[in-house]
N, C-alpha and C positions, 0 to 999 in steps of 0.2 A: 190155353183152350179158344180165347177169342180168335185169333188169326186164323184156326181148325174150321173155327163155326161159320167167319166171314168166308175164306175160302170155299167149304164146302156150301153155302148159300150161294155164291156166285158159281159154280159147278150147276148146281140144280137150276139156278134161272138159265143158266147157258141152256142144258139140257129140254129144259119144258118148253125154250120160244127155239128150238133145231130137233122137234121130235122126227120127221120123218115124212109127216101128212101135211099138208100147210092147216088145213081143218081143226088138226088134233094140234101145231104150234101157236093157234091162234085161242084157242080153246083151253087149254092148258097152263101157256103162257099168260094167258091179260090175269089166271084163277093167281099163277104164284106173282105175279108183280103184282096184285093188291094185297096180297096178305104172308108173302114171303120172313119180311121184316122181323113179324109176331111170333111167326113159330119157334117153339120148343123143340128139343133135341130130338122128343118122342114123337111132334107131329111133324120134322122134318124126315124120321124115317117113315112113316105112315106116309107120307107125302111121295118118299122115293120109292113105296113099296105098289101105291098106284100110278106113280109112271114108269113099273117095269111091266103094268100091261101092255097089249097091242095096241096101237093108232086107235084100228079099226072098230076093234072093240068098246076101246074109252071114247071114239066120236060118238056110235052108238048108243052107248050107255048116258051119257052129258045129254044131248040135246032131245032124245026120248027114245019110245020104242021098243025099243032091250031092256030088258031088267035083268039087271048085270048078273051071273051066277052066288051061289050065297058067299060060296068062300072069297069072294073080288067086292063082297056091300058091304066097304068097311064105311065107318062113320068119317073119312079123309072124305072118298070117293060123295058119300052123300054132300058132304061141305062141297066140293067140288056141279057138285046136280046145284044144286040150291041157289050156291054163284051164282051162276050162267041163267037158273029160270027168274033170278030175280033183275040181271041187269035187260 
């Protein structure tokens, strides 16, 4: 299972750095780089759910100005937003 988890983390990191828009690459990629190694399997699931959102929506939610819809406003998204506001 450790190899599977390592492979999963590498895939998530790659996806976080190669989102499709430079803004999302930076916002999501930096958060993932800073926190990925400490995430549990459940947290990885939550992160992947956030990463499934559209880049333009994620950028708007993270940098502010747009409140995420209730279904997307998860604890993991809140962690990402807090990470960037603290930076």
